[in-house]
gemmi code that builds the backbone of each chain (N, CA, C; Angstrom):
import gemmi

chains = {
    "A": [
        ("MET", (112.379, 190.666, 50.869), (112.229, 191.298, 52.183), (112.617, 190.339, 53.302)),
        ("LEU", (112.138, 189.088, 53.144), (112.437, 188.107, 54.189), (113.944, 187.851, 54.294)),
        ("ALA", (114.609, 187.827, 53.122), (116.066, 187.620, 53.141), (116.762, 188.766, 53.863)),
        ("ALA", (116.257, 189.989, 53.663), (116.841, 191.158, 54.342), (116.593, 191.065, 55.843)),
        ("ILE", (115.428, 190.596, 56.217), (115.111, 190.452, 57.649), (116.046, 189.412, 58.276)),
        ("GLU", (116.218, 188.294, 57.564), (117.115, 187.240, 58.088), (118.525, 187.791, 58.261)),
        ("GLU", (118.979, 188.521, 57.235), (120.338, 189.054, 57.283), (120.481, 190.081, 58.408)),
        ("GLY", (119.482, 190.929, 58.544), (119.520, 191.955, 59.600), (119.548, 191.324, 60.983)),
        ("LEU", (118.707, 190.320, 61.190), (118.669, 189.662, 62.506), (119.939, 188.850, 62.748)),
        ("SER", (120.568, 188.406, 61.655), (121.820, 187.642, 61.793), (122.945, 188.484, 62.385)),
        ("SER", (122.755, 189.816, 62.385), (123.805, 190.659, 62.970), (123.972, 190.336, 64.456)),
        ("LEU", (122.962, 189.694, 65.040), (123.071, 189.279, 66.449), (123.694, 187.896, 66.586)),
        ("GLY", (123.780, 187.180, 65.451), (124.271, 185.803, 65.485), (123.154, 184.841, 65.128)),
        ("ASP", (123.519, 183.617, 64.788), (122.512, 182.650, 64.325), (121.539, 182.210, 65.412)),
        ("SER", (122.068, 181.922, 66.618), (121.115, 181.428, 67.624), (120.139, 182.507, 68.084)),
        ("PRO", (120.582, 183.784, 68.263), (119.578, 184.806, 68.569), (118.546, 184.966, 67.442)),
        ("LYS", (119.022, 184.875, 66.193), (118.088, 185.007, 65.060), (117.024, 183.900, 65.136)),
        ("ASP", (117.484, 182.663, 65.356), (116.537, 181.539, 65.446), (115.574, 181.733, 66.614)),
        ("ALA", (116.116, 182.240, 67.739), (115.263, 182.463, 68.922), (114.187, 183.502, 68.603)),
        ("ILE", (114.566, 184.551, 67.870), (113.582, 185.600, 67.528), (112.461, 185.007, 66.678)),
        ("PHE", (112.840, 184.256, 65.634), (111.808, 183.670, 64.764), (110.902, 182.727, 65.566)),
        ("TYR", (111.527, 181.953, 66.449), (110.754, 180.996, 67.237), (109.725, 181.729, 68.110)),
        ("HIS", (110.192, 182.780, 68.805), (109.282, 183.484, 69.711), (108.276, 184.362, 68.974)),
        ("LEU", (108.655, 184.829, 67.786), (107.676, 185.602, 67.009), (106.477, 184.716, 66.707)),
        ("GLU", (106.777, 183.459, 66.399), (105.685, 182.547, 66.058), (104.938, 182.092, 67.318)),
        ("SER", (105.702, 181.697, 68.361), (105.030, 181.126, 69.533), (104.336, 182.175, 70.411)),
        ("SER", (104.930, 183.355, 70.529), (104.326, 184.326, 71.447), (103.610, 185.469, 70.739)),
        ("PHE", (104.023, 185.751, 69.499), (103.391, 186.869, 68.790), (102.532, 186.397, 67.612)),
        ("GLN", (102.420, 185.080, 67.475), (101.619, 184.472, 66.389), (101.989, 185.049, 65.020)),
        ("LEU", (103.274, 185.252, 64.830), (103.741, 185.794, 63.554), (104.748, 184.815, 62.942)),
        ("LYS", (104.262, 184.099, 61.919), (105.145, 183.121, 61.278), (106.176, 183.855, 60.420)),
        ("LYS", (107.339, 183.239, 60.315), (108.437, 183.842, 59.559), (107.987, 184.282, 58.154)),
        ("GLU", (107.299, 183.382, 57.451), (106.924, 183.695, 56.071), (105.847, 184.787, 55.973)),
        ("ASP", (105.199, 185.071, 57.118), (104.156, 186.108, 57.092), (104.699, 187.491, 57.455)),
        ("ILE", (105.972, 187.539, 57.857), (106.525, 188.827, 58.308), (106.473, 189.910, 57.214)),
        ("PRO", (106.900, 189.607, 55.979), (106.907, 190.687, 54.977), (105.548, 191.353, 54.771)),
        ("SER", (104.465, 190.611, 54.982), (103.157, 191.247, 54.803), (102.588, 191.781, 56.127)),
        ("ASN", (103.362, 191.656, 57.191), (102.930, 192.175, 58.500), (104.065, 192.944, 59.171)),
        ("LEU", (104.621, 193.897, 58.449), (105.801, 194.600, 58.957), (105.516, 195.402, 60.232)),
        ("THR", (104.318, 195.962, 60.316), (104.010, 196.752, 61.520), (103.995, 195.852, 62.752)),
        ("GLN", (103.369, 194.683, 62.598), (103.327, 193.731, 63.726), (104.737, 193.268, 64.102)),
        ("PHE", (105.554, 193.056, 63.061), (106.937, 192.633, 63.277), (107.708, 193.715, 64.033)),
        ("LYS", (107.550, 194.947, 63.565), (108.242, 196.078, 64.218), (107.818, 196.188, 65.692)),
        ("GLN", (106.517, 196.054, 65.932), (106.026, 196.160, 67.317), (106.586, 195.044, 68.195)),
        ("ALA", (106.679, 193.836, 67.610), (107.220, 192.705, 68.383), (108.694, 192.961, 68.724)),
        ("LEU", (109.441, 193.460, 67.755), (110.857, 193.771, 68.031), (110.971, 194.819, 69.132)),
        ("GLU", (110.082, 195.819, 69.060), (110.123, 196.879, 70.080), (109.775, 196.325, 71.458)),
        ("ARG", (108.828, 195.380, 71.497), (108.444, 194.777, 72.781), (109.612, 193.964, 73.353)),
        ("ILE", (110.297, 193.239, 72.481), (111.389, 192.382, 72.975), (112.630, 193.211, 73.321)),
        ("PHE", (113.020, 194.060, 72.400), (114.322, 194.731, 72.562), (114.242, 196.150, 73.120)),
        ("GLY", (113.062, 196.714, 73.206), (112.937, 198.073, 73.732), (113.773, 199.051, 72.926)),
        ("PRO", (114.592, 199.848, 73.589), (115.366, 200.869, 72.855), (116.397, 200.280, 71.892)),
        ("GLY", (116.650, 198.957, 71.984), (117.617, 198.331, 71.074), (117.006, 197.966, 69.724)),
        ("ALA", (115.675, 198.026, 69.632), (114.994, 197.600, 68.394), (115.438, 198.389, 67.152)),
        ("PRO", (115.602, 199.726, 67.259), (116.005, 200.471, 66.050), (117.320, 199.982, 65.443)),
        ("TYR", (118.193, 199.442, 66.287), (119.453, 198.909, 65.752), (119.163, 197.779, 64.759)),
        ("LEU", (118.242, 196.895, 65.146), (117.902, 195.769, 64.266), (117.136, 196.250, 63.033)),
        ("GLU", (116.242, 197.204, 63.250), (115.479, 197.740, 62.115), (116.428, 198.355, 61.094)),
        ("LYS", (117.432, 199.057, 61.604), (118.410, 199.692, 60.704), (119.210, 198.629, 59.952)),
        ("ALA", (119.578, 197.562, 60.667), (120.349, 196.483, 60.022), (119.526, 195.838, 58.910)),
        ("ILE", (118.229, 195.672, 59.159), (117.348, 195.063, 58.143), (117.200, 196.011, 56.947)),
        ("THR", (116.968, 197.278, 57.243), (116.800, 198.265, 56.165), (118.063, 198.346, 55.307)),
        ("LYS", (119.202, 198.356, 55.981), (120.484, 198.426, 55.271), (120.635, 197.214, 54.355)),
        ("SER", (120.283, 196.052, 54.870), (120.386, 194.831, 54.075), (119.424, 194.879, 52.887)),
        ("LEU", (118.200, 195.358, 53.134), (117.196, 195.449, 52.063), (117.680, 196.367, 50.945)),
        ("TYR", (118.168, 197.543, 51.337), (118.645, 198.500, 50.346), (119.826, 197.909, 49.566)),
        ("GLY", (120.700, 197.228, 50.273), (121.856, 196.600, 49.615), (121.399, 195.583, 48.582)),
        ("LYS", (120.426, 194.778, 48.948), (119.944, 193.735, 48.034), (119.265, 194.332, 46.808)),
        ("LEU", (118.663, 195.518, 47.005), (117.951, 196.143, 45.884), (118.834, 197.122, 45.109)),
        ("GLY", (120.080, 197.255, 45.556), (121.019, 198.167, 44.880), (120.676, 199.622, 45.105)),
        ("LEU", (120.030, 199.918, 46.237), (119.673, 201.309, 46.539), (120.665, 201.894, 47.538)),
        ("ASP", (120.815, 203.222, 47.494), (121.713, 203.888, 48.453), (121.044, 203.945, 49.812)),
        ("PHE", (121.796, 203.531, 50.839), (121.248, 203.607, 52.192), (121.866, 204.786, 52.913)),
        ("LYS", (121.012, 205.694, 53.360), (121.522, 206.836, 54.121), (121.229, 206.599, 55.588)),
        ("ASP", (122.305, 206.489, 56.365), (122.163, 206.210, 57.790), (121.746, 207.484, 58.524)),
        ("GLU", (120.463, 207.591, 58.795), (119.965, 208.776, 59.488), (119.273, 208.375, 60.776)),
        ("LYS", (119.282, 209.286, 61.731), (118.647, 208.988, 63.014), (117.146, 208.783, 62.845)),
        ("THR", (116.599, 209.428, 61.815), (115.154, 209.377, 61.634), (114.706, 208.160, 60.817)),
        ("ASN", (115.648, 207.302, 60.407), (115.282, 206.114, 59.617), (114.150, 205.355, 60.307)),
        ("ASP", (113.032, 205.273, 59.652), (111.957, 204.441, 60.189), (111.867, 203.196, 59.325)),
        ("PHE", (111.831, 202.060, 59.980), (111.870, 200.779, 59.288), (110.739, 200.643, 58.256)),
        ("ILE", (109.512, 200.928, 58.677), (108.348, 200.760, 57.789), (108.437, 201.759, 56.634)),
        ("ASP", (108.739, 203.014, 56.966), (108.847, 204.038, 55.916), (109.938, 203.662, 54.919)),
        ("SER", (111.055, 203.153, 55.451), (112.177, 202.792, 54.568), (111.777, 201.647, 53.637)),
        ("ALA", (111.049, 200.667, 54.171), (110.617, 199.530, 53.328), (109.682, 200.024, 52.234)),
        ("HIS", (108.759, 200.938, 52.606), (107.840, 201.494, 51.601), (108.590, 202.327, 50.579)),
        ("ASP", (109.576, 203.061, 51.060), (110.377, 203.896, 50.161), (111.104, 202.999, 49.147)),
        ("ALA", (111.665, 201.893, 49.650), (112.362, 200.963, 48.754), (111.391, 200.414, 47.715)),
        ("ARG", (110.195, 200.046, 48.170), (109.173, 199.505, 47.273), (108.837, 200.528, 46.172)),
        ("ARG", (108.661, 201.786, 46.588), (108.324, 202.855, 45.630), (109.434, 203.051, 44.612)),
        ("ARG", (110.677, 203.036, 45.106), (111.804, 203.328, 44.207), (112.078, 202.199, 43.247)),
        ("ILE", (111.729, 200.993, 43.643), (112.021, 199.833, 42.810), (110.918, 199.568, 41.790)),
        ("LYS", (109.683, 199.747, 42.175), (108.545, 199.362, 41.340), (108.588, 199.865, 39.895)),
        ("PRO", (108.804, 201.194, 39.676), (108.751, 201.651, 38.289), (109.799, 201.008, 37.407)),
        ("ALA", (110.958, 200.672, 38.020), (112.049, 200.128, 37.218), (111.764, 198.719, 36.721)),
        ("GLY", (111.219, 197.880, 37.528), (111.077, 196.509, 37.034), (110.052, 195.675, 37.771)),
        ("GLU", (109.082, 196.339, 38.412), (108.013, 195.599, 39.074), (108.554, 194.538, 40.044)),
        ("VAL", (109.591, 194.933, 40.798), (110.143, 193.983, 41.765), (109.262, 193.965, 43.011)),
        ("LYS", (108.911, 192.792, 43.433), (108.017, 192.670, 44.583), (108.850, 192.497, 45.849)),
        ("ILE", (108.631, 193.338, 46.837), (109.409, 193.221, 48.088), (108.708, 192.254, 49.018)),
        ("GLU", (109.089, 191.027, 48.942), (108.487, 190.017, 49.816), (109.539, 189.089, 50.328)),
    ],
    "B": [
        ("MET", (138.182, 175.523, 63.845), (139.194, 176.487, 63.418), (138.630, 177.388, 62.317)),
        ("ASN", (138.836, 178.670, 62.439), (138.247, 179.603, 61.498), (139.185, 179.920, 60.344)),
        ("ARG", (139.061, 179.115, 59.261), (139.945, 179.327, 58.107), (139.492, 180.494, 57.236)),
        ("ASN", (138.277, 180.998, 57.478), (137.827, 182.143, 56.690), (138.237, 183.454, 57.343)),
        ("ALA", (139.008, 183.347, 58.393), (139.358, 184.551, 59.147), (140.154, 185.538, 58.297)),
        ("ARG", (139.920, 186.803, 58.629), (140.616, 187.884, 57.927), (141.689, 188.426, 58.869)),
        ("ILE", (142.910, 188.481, 58.352), (144.032, 188.891, 59.202), (144.720, 190.126, 58.626)),
        ("LEU", (145.079, 191.040, 59.508), (145.809, 192.240, 59.085), (147.207, 192.196, 59.686)),
        ("ALA", (148.211, 192.236, 58.798), (149.599, 192.243, 59.277), (150.125, 193.674, 59.199)),
        ("VAL", (150.651, 194.164, 60.322), (151.163, 195.542, 60.362), (152.646, 195.485, 60.688)),
        ("ASP", (153.469, 195.739, 59.668), (154.925, 195.684, 59.869), (155.554, 196.581, 58.808)),
        ("ASP", (156.547, 197.366, 59.206), (157.143, 198.281, 58.230), (158.140, 197.568, 57.314)),
        ("ASP", (158.529, 196.371, 57.662), (159.478, 195.618, 56.835), (158.712, 194.843, 55.752)),
        ("GLU", (158.910, 195.285, 54.513), (158.148, 194.702, 53.413), (158.388, 193.195, 53.278)),
        ("ASN", (159.642, 192.784, 53.496), (159.945, 191.347, 53.367), (159.192, 190.520, 54.398)),
        ("ILE", (159.148, 191.054, 55.607), (158.414, 190.332, 56.656), (156.932, 190.266, 56.305)),
        ("ARG", (156.411, 191.377, 55.794), (154.986, 191.376, 55.408), (154.733, 190.307, 54.350)),
        ("LYS", (155.643, 190.243, 53.365), (155.473, 189.252, 52.286), (155.475, 187.833, 52.855)),
        ("VAL", (156.403, 187.582, 53.782), (156.501, 186.239, 54.378), (155.214, 185.904, 55.141)),
        ("ILE", (154.771, 186.856, 55.958), (153.554, 186.620, 56.751), (152.366, 186.328, 55.827)),
        ("VAL", (152.223, 187.173, 54.799), (151.094, 187.000, 53.873), (151.176, 185.624, 53.212)),
        ("ALA", (152.372, 185.247, 52.739), (152.520, 183.956, 52.043), (152.171, 182.785, 52.970)),
        ("ILE", (152.704, 182.819, 54.188), (152.455, 181.708, 55.130), (150.972, 181.595, 55.464)),
        ("LEU", (150.386, 182.729, 55.771), (148.987, 182.680, 56.224), (148.023, 182.392, 55.080)),
        ("GLU", (148.338, 182.910, 53.889), (147.464, 182.602, 52.753), (147.524, 181.111, 52.424)),
        ("ASP", (148.706, 180.531, 52.589), (148.861, 179.085, 52.387), (147.948, 178.291, 53.312)),
        ("GLU", (147.715, 178.872, 54.499), (146.854, 178.210, 55.491), (145.377, 178.483, 55.228)),
        ("GLY", (145.118, 179.291, 54.223), (143.720, 179.559, 53.853), (143.132, 180.829, 54.441)),
        ("TYR", (143.954, 181.604, 55.152), (143.435, 182.848, 55.711), (143.415, 183.937, 54.645)),
        ("THR", (142.556, 184.921, 54.835), (142.567, 186.099, 53.966), (143.444, 187.130, 54.666)),
        ("VAL", (144.508, 187.529, 53.986), (145.477, 188.392, 54.671), (145.694, 189.698, 53.910)),
        ("GLU", (145.739, 190.770, 54.666), (146.117, 192.058, 54.079), (147.250, 192.601, 54.929)),
        ("SER", (148.114, 193.403, 54.308), (149.227, 193.912, 55.100), (149.443, 195.391, 54.824)),
        ("VAL", (149.922, 196.076, 55.848), (150.234, 197.503, 55.729), (151.552, 197.779, 56.454)),
        ("GLY", (152.156, 198.920, 56.111), (153.463, 199.227, 56.687), (153.438, 200.260, 57.796)),
        ("THR", (152.278, 200.914, 57.974), (152.222, 201.953, 59.017), (150.974, 201.792, 59.876)),
        ("ALA", (151.046, 202.429, 61.045), (149.902, 202.386, 61.969), (148.724, 203.143, 61.364)),
        ("LYS", (149.041, 204.233, 60.676), (147.972, 205.055, 60.095), (147.149, 204.229, 59.092)),
        ("GLU", (147.874, 203.504, 58.211), (147.168, 202.669, 57.226), (146.347, 201.585, 57.930)),
        ("ALA", (146.920, 201.039, 58.999), (146.224, 199.971, 59.733), (144.917, 200.485, 60.324)),
        ("ILE", (144.975, 201.694, 60.898), (143.762, 202.271, 61.514), (142.708, 202.511, 60.432)),
        ("GLU", (143.161, 203.056, 59.295), (142.215, 203.327, 58.206), (141.555, 202.047, 57.730)),
        ("LYS", (142.377, 200.997, 57.532), (141.825, 199.723, 57.051), (140.830, 199.137, 58.052)),
        ("SER", (141.196, 199.219, 59.332), (140.322, 198.612, 60.343), (138.996, 199.355, 60.486)),
        ("LYS", (138.964, 200.604, 60.024), (137.698, 201.347, 60.074), (136.767, 200.896, 58.956)),
        ("ARG", (137.385, 200.439, 57.853), (136.567, 200.066, 56.695), (136.125, 198.606, 56.727)),
        ("LYS", (136.921, 197.745, 57.363), (136.662, 196.306, 57.297), (136.888, 195.670, 58.653)),
        ("PHE", (136.206, 194.564, 58.907), (136.481, 193.860, 60.164), (137.571, 192.814, 59.934)),
        ("TYR", (138.593, 192.855, 60.751), (139.640, 191.825, 60.737), (139.505, 191.017, 62.017)),
        ("ASN", (139.603, 189.700, 61.883), (139.501, 188.859, 63.076), (140.723, 189.033, 63.965)),
        ("LEU", (141.860, 189.282, 63.310), (143.110, 189.321, 64.082), (144.107, 190.267, 63.410)),
        ("ALA", (144.877, 190.967, 64.227), (145.947, 191.807, 63.674), (147.275, 191.371, 64.267)),
        ("LEU", (148.271, 191.257, 63.392), (149.643, 190.994, 63.839), (150.348, 192.338, 63.782)),
        ("ILE", (150.811, 192.815, 64.911), (151.327, 194.188, 64.969), (152.781, 194.206, 65.415)),
        ("ASP", (153.632, 194.750, 64.558), (155.041, 194.887, 64.935), (155.141, 195.943, 66.040)),
        ("ILE", (155.983, 195.677, 66.999), (156.074, 196.599, 68.139), (156.703, 197.943, 67.747)),
        ("ARG", (157.513, 197.917, 66.674), (158.122, 199.177, 66.222), (157.608, 199.529, 64.837)),
        ("LEU", (156.843, 200.590, 64.767), (156.316, 201.056, 63.487), (156.851, 202.463, 63.240)),
        ("PRO", (156.919, 202.867, 61.957), (157.541, 204.168, 61.686), (156.771, 205.362, 62.236)),
        ("ASP", (155.459, 205.260, 62.293), (154.681, 206.441, 62.700), (154.073, 206.340, 64.099)),
        ("MET", (154.215, 205.204, 64.732), (153.616, 205.036, 66.061), (154.170, 203.757, 66.670)),
        ("GLU", (154.297, 203.728, 67.982), (154.712, 202.471, 68.615), (153.565, 201.450, 68.493)),
        ("GLY", (153.928, 200.195, 68.274), (152.906, 199.145, 68.169), (151.996, 199.105, 69.382)),
        ("ILE", (152.589, 199.392, 70.541), (151.809, 199.386, 71.792), (150.711, 200.466, 71.761)),
        ("GLN", (151.072, 201.616, 71.166), (150.089, 202.699, 71.048), (148.961, 202.294, 70.093)),
        ("LEU", (149.366, 201.602, 69.033), (148.373, 201.145, 68.062), (147.379, 200.183, 68.739)),
        ("LEU", (147.893, 199.389, 69.664), (147.014, 198.479, 70.416), (145.908, 199.257, 71.118)),
        ("THR", (146.292, 200.371, 71.749), (145.313, 201.184, 72.467), (144.256, 201.709, 71.503)),
        ("LYS", (144.725, 202.158, 70.329), (143.774, 202.669, 69.325), (142.813, 201.569, 68.910)),
        ("PHE", (143.373, 200.388, 68.615), (142.543, 199.264, 68.172), (141.560, 198.841, 69.257)),
        ("LYS", (141.994, 198.962, 70.491), (141.129, 198.559, 71.595), (139.854, 199.406, 71.591)),
        ("GLU", (140.027, 200.694, 71.200), (138.863, 201.588, 71.157), (138.007, 201.341, 69.925)),
        ("THR", (138.689, 201.159, 68.763), (137.914, 201.101, 67.519), (137.439, 199.701, 67.158)),
        ("THR", (138.221, 198.679, 67.456), (137.836, 197.313, 67.084), (138.100, 196.357, 68.249)),
        ("PRO", (137.300, 196.494, 69.311), (137.584, 195.704, 70.519), (137.516, 194.186, 70.311)),
        ("ARG", (136.723, 193.742, 69.318), (136.584, 192.287, 69.146), (137.740, 191.668, 68.353)),
        ("MET", (138.536, 192.500, 67.691), (139.661, 191.968, 66.915), (140.746, 191.463, 67.879)),
        ("ARG", (141.279, 190.269, 67.611), (142.368, 189.758, 68.452), (143.653, 190.453, 68.014)),
        ("LYS", (144.475, 190.837, 68.981), (145.659, 191.631, 68.671), (146.915, 190.913, 69.153)),
        ("VAL", (147.798, 190.629, 68.193), (149.020, 189.895, 68.527), (150.223, 190.789, 68.233)),
        ("ILE", (151.037, 191.010, 69.243), (152.215, 191.869, 69.080), (153.404, 191.018, 68.600)),
        ("ILE", (154.151, 191.583, 67.632), (155.352, 190.907, 67.150), (156.555, 191.750, 67.573)),
        ("THR", (157.535, 191.109, 68.112), (158.721, 191.890, 68.481), (160.022, 191.147, 68.185)),
        ("GLY", (160.991, 191.941, 67.779), (162.323, 191.379, 67.583), (163.186, 191.667, 68.793)),
        ("TYR", (162.605, 192.426, 69.726), (163.353, 192.833, 70.923), (162.585, 192.409, 72.169)),
        ("PRO", (162.591, 191.132, 72.446), (161.766, 190.670, 73.556), (162.339, 191.069, 74.922)),
        ("THR", (161.636, 191.944, 75.600), (162.025, 192.261, 76.977), (160.792, 192.045, 77.838)),
        ("LEU", (161.039, 191.871, 79.110), (159.916, 191.656, 80.006), (159.012, 192.884, 79.997)),
        ("GLN", (159.645, 194.083, 79.942), (158.858, 195.321, 79.961), (157.934, 195.404, 78.741)),
        ("ASN", (158.508, 195.021, 77.566), (157.693, 195.012, 76.342), (156.471, 194.129, 76.511)),
        ("ALA", (156.719, 192.946, 77.027), (155.634, 191.976, 77.171), (154.577, 192.492, 78.141)),
        ("VAL", (155.032, 193.069, 79.249), (154.084, 193.582, 80.251), (153.267, 194.727, 79.649)),
        ("ASP", (153.969, 195.652, 78.955), (153.267, 196.785, 78.329), (152.234, 196.300, 77.330)),
        ("ALA", (152.649, 195.331, 76.500), (151.752, 194.825, 75.454), (150.488, 194.246, 76.074)),
        ("VAL", (150.662, 193.449, 77.092), (149.493, 192.827, 77.722), (148.625, 193.881, 78.398)),
        ("ASN", (149.280, 194.838, 79.078), (148.507, 195.895, 79.738), (147.721, 196.744, 78.752)),
        ("LYS", (148.250, 196.884, 77.550), (147.566, 197.735, 76.559), (146.587, 196.929, 75.721)),
        ("GLY", (146.387, 195.703, 76.034), (145.328, 194.941, 75.357), (145.794, 193.908, 74.351)),
        ("ALA", (147.080, 193.565, 74.337), (147.518, 192.511, 73.417), (146.985, 191.166, 73.907)),
        ("ASP", (146.586, 190.341, 72.959), (146.069, 189.022, 73.340), (147.183, 187.984, 73.319)),
        ("ALA", (148.249, 188.282, 72.566), (149.382, 187.346, 72.523), (150.623, 188.095, 72.057)),
        ("TYR", (151.726, 187.401, 72.114), (153.029, 188.022, 71.904), (153.876, 187.035, 71.100)),
        ("ILE", (154.402, 187.482, 69.943), (155.220, 186.594, 69.106), (156.619, 187.212, 68.962)),
        ("VAL", (157.625, 186.360, 69.041), (159.001, 186.864, 68.967), (159.620, 186.547, 67.601)),
        ("LYS", (160.301, 187.564, 67.035), (161.031, 187.372, 65.778), (162.445, 186.890, 66.104)),
        ("PRO", (163.113, 186.096, 65.282), (162.614, 185.517, 64.025), (161.498, 184.500, 64.278)),
        ("PHE", (160.605, 184.408, 63.283), (159.425, 183.582, 63.450), (159.699, 182.092, 63.504)),
        ("ASP", (159.020, 181.447, 64.432), (158.914, 179.996, 64.403), (157.518, 179.778, 63.810)),
        ("VAL", (157.493, 179.394, 62.533), (156.218, 179.355, 61.803), (155.151, 178.547, 62.544)),
        ("LYS", (155.553, 177.374, 63.042), (154.571, 176.535, 63.740), (153.963, 177.270, 64.937)),
        ("LYS", (154.836, 177.972, 65.651), (154.378, 178.683, 66.841), (153.446, 179.845, 66.463)),
        ("VAL", (153.825, 180.522, 65.362), (152.984, 181.638, 64.901), (151.599, 181.119, 64.545)),
        ("LEU", (151.574, 180.027, 63.777), (150.284, 179.475, 63.356), (149.464, 179.002, 64.557)),
        ("LYS", (150.163, 178.391, 65.503), (149.468, 177.900, 66.700), (148.860, 179.076, 67.486)),
        ("THR", (149.645, 180.150, 67.608), (149.144, 181.329, 68.336), (147.911, 181.896, 67.639)),
        ("ILE", (147.993, 181.993, 66.313), (146.863, 182.543, 65.554), (145.632, 181.655, 65.731)),
        ("GLN", (145.831, 180.352, 65.605), (144.689, 179.429, 65.749), (144.069, 179.538, 67.138)),
        ("GLU", (144.931, 179.633, 68.153), (144.409, 179.741, 69.529), (143.576, 181.016, 69.695)),
        ("GLN", (144.108, 182.109, 69.148), (143.394, 183.387, 69.299), (142.067, 183.374, 68.557)),
        ("LEU", (142.074, 182.792, 67.351), (140.819, 182.746, 66.579), (139.801, 181.848, 67.267)),
        ("SER", (140.311, 180.789, 67.872), (139.417, 179.884, 68.573), (138.803, 180.578, 69.800)),
        ("LYS", (139.609, 181.376, 70.517), (139.082, 182.133, 71.662), (138.020, 183.126, 71.192)),
        ("GLN", (138.320, 183.758, 70.049), (137.368, 184.736, 69.513), (136.026, 184.061, 69.195)),
        ("GLN", (136.119, 182.874, 68.590), (134.916, 182.128, 68.227), (134.113, 181.758, 69.483)),
        ("THR", (134.839, 181.322, 70.511), (134.164, 180.941, 71.762), (133.457, 182.156, 72.373)),
        ("GLU", (134.152, 183.298, 72.367), (133.542, 184.520, 72.917), (132.296, 184.898, 72.131)),
        ("LYS", (132.410, 184.743, 70.792), (131.284, 185.098, 69.931), (130.083, 184.204, 70.255)),
        ("GLU", (130.348, 182.898, 70.345), (129.258, 181.961, 70.644), (128.656, 182.264, 72.013)),
        ("TYR", (129.541, 182.565, 72.973), (129.068, 182.857, 74.320), (128.163, 184.091, 74.297)),
        ("SER", (128.594, 185.149, 73.582), (127.771, 186.358, 73.587), (126.462, 186.121, 72.837)),
        ("GLN", (126.506, 185.278, 71.793), (125.255, 184.961, 71.081), (124.301, 184.199, 71.992)),
        ("GLU", (124.878, 183.291, 72.784), (124.040, 182.541, 73.719), (123.393, 183.477, 74.727)),
        ("ARG", (124.182, 184.464, 75.175), (123.643, 185.424, 76.147), (122.479, 186.208, 75.530)),
        ("VAL", (122.625, 186.587, 74.249), (121.551, 187.337, 73.583), (120.314, 186.443, 73.461)),
        ("ALA", (120.538, 185.187, 73.055), (119.413, 184.248, 72.924), (118.718, 184.063, 74.271)),
        ("GLU", (119.495, 183.989, 75.340), (118.913, 183.842, 76.687), (118.106, 185.087, 77.069)),
        ("PHE", (118.654, 186.244, 76.690), (117.943, 187.495, 76.983), (116.582, 187.491, 76.276)),
        ("ILE", (116.595, 187.093, 74.994), (115.355, 187.075, 74.207), (114.338, 186.141, 74.882)),
        ("GLU", (114.827, 184.970, 75.235), (113.994, 183.964, 75.897), (113.356, 184.554, 77.173)),
        ("ALA", (114.188, 185.166, 78.012), (113.707, 185.710, 79.286), (112.723, 186.853, 79.051)),
        ("ARG", (113.048, 187.695, 78.084), (112.186, 188.855, 77.797), (110.824, 188.409, 77.285)),
        ("VAL", (110.815, 187.421, 76.397), (109.543, 186.945, 75.842), (108.723, 186.288, 76.953)),
        ("ARG", (109.385, 185.556, 77.831), (108.671, 184.916, 78.947), (108.003, 186.003, 79.822)),
        ("GLU", (108.761, 187.082, 80.040), (108.241, 188.211, 80.820), (106.989, 188.796, 80.156)),
        ("LEU", (107.088, 188.979, 78.812), (105.957, 189.548, 78.078), (104.753, 188.618, 78.138)),
        ("ASP", (105.021, 187.298, 78.035), (103.925, 186.320, 78.115), (103.235, 186.402, 79.473)),
        ("MET", (104.065, 186.548, 80.512), (103.491, 186.616, 81.866), (102.656, 187.889, 82.038)),
        ("GLU", (103.169, 188.992, 81.469), (102.404, 190.259, 81.534), (101.054, 190.086, 80.853)),
        ("LYS", (101.115, 189.397, 79.684), (99.890, 189.187, 78.910), (98.901, 188.355, 79.725)),
        ("GLU", (99.413, 187.271, 80.313), (98.544, 186.391, 81.125), (97.937, 187.156, 82.299)),
        ("ALA", (98.788, 187.960, 82.940), (98.304, 188.723, 84.099), (97.207, 189.695, 83.695)),
        ("SER", (97.387, 190.352, 82.554), (96.366, 191.318, 82.146), (95.084, 190.598, 81.722)),
        ("HIS", (95.210, 189.381, 81.142), (94.020, 188.606, 80.772), (93.249, 188.191, 82.015)),
        ("SER", (93.993, 187.713, 83.032), (93.304, 187.208, 84.217), (92.695, 188.335, 85.050)),
        ("SER", (93.254, 189.563, 84.930), (92.663, 190.669, 85.686), (91.431, 191.238, 84.985)),
        ("ASN", (91.289, 190.924, 83.674), (90.111, 191.428, 82.933), (88.877, 190.542, 83.131)),
    ],
}
model = gemmi.Model(1)
for chain_id, residues in chains.items():
    chain = gemmi.Chain(chain_id)
    for i, (resn, *xyz) in enumerate(residues, 1):
        res = gemmi.Residue()
        res.name, res.seqid = resn, gemmi.SeqId(i, " ")
        for name, pos in zip(("N", "CA", "C"), xyz):
            atom = gemmi.Atom()
            atom.name, atom.element = name, gemmi.Element(name[0])
            atom.pos, atom.b_iso = gemmi.Position(*pos), 0.0
            res.add_atom(atom)
        chain.add_residue(res)
    model.add_chain(chain)
structure = gemmi.Structure()
structure.add_model(model)
structure.setup_entities()
């Protein structure tokens, strides 16, 4: 999950990605390694920082996650980041107990 | 210098395409080539190319027209027009339609490579600049949020 988040945020470039991680920790008390277990907090922080631009990043992360897990990504307007992560977890678990972290 | 750059050569002359591909691959670039504007548009929709070399005369569309299309679909791609018929009007049209550079046939290989390197370097600078702007935006936005938080704490 963390690798997908890194890849998704990298769509903005390396320095913006580093800035996001830095501010998540300093202003939102969310350490990089704790993001996968605090997705709601992460999503809220992205929404606070980027406002209407946040779904773009959420979609990039979801797309990366699905790609890494070999799942089909359907680009829909209703894609919700948290729901998509849970959906990926559900679809992967029976096959091989893969942990999304 | 961006040696991992992906380049698309658009020229209806197969021999010229072969030469361009050979020269640029020797320099370490990833190169693909097509003979028509239609194929070029299709390819650019599927993949990002850092730079396109576009012959001014293509069988299905003028190279200048293709520039306009590329400007809409892939604005960040650097676009270099190639012409065997250098006229001032051609050059003016190419620049007005969004060409970043202009190369004259027959090729002076050194000049072609220099033009490509310059364009890729400009692209890299623009990319870094826009990334810096995003990082600055994030910084400013977070500072704003921190101030809002402080203000709400002190009013409570």
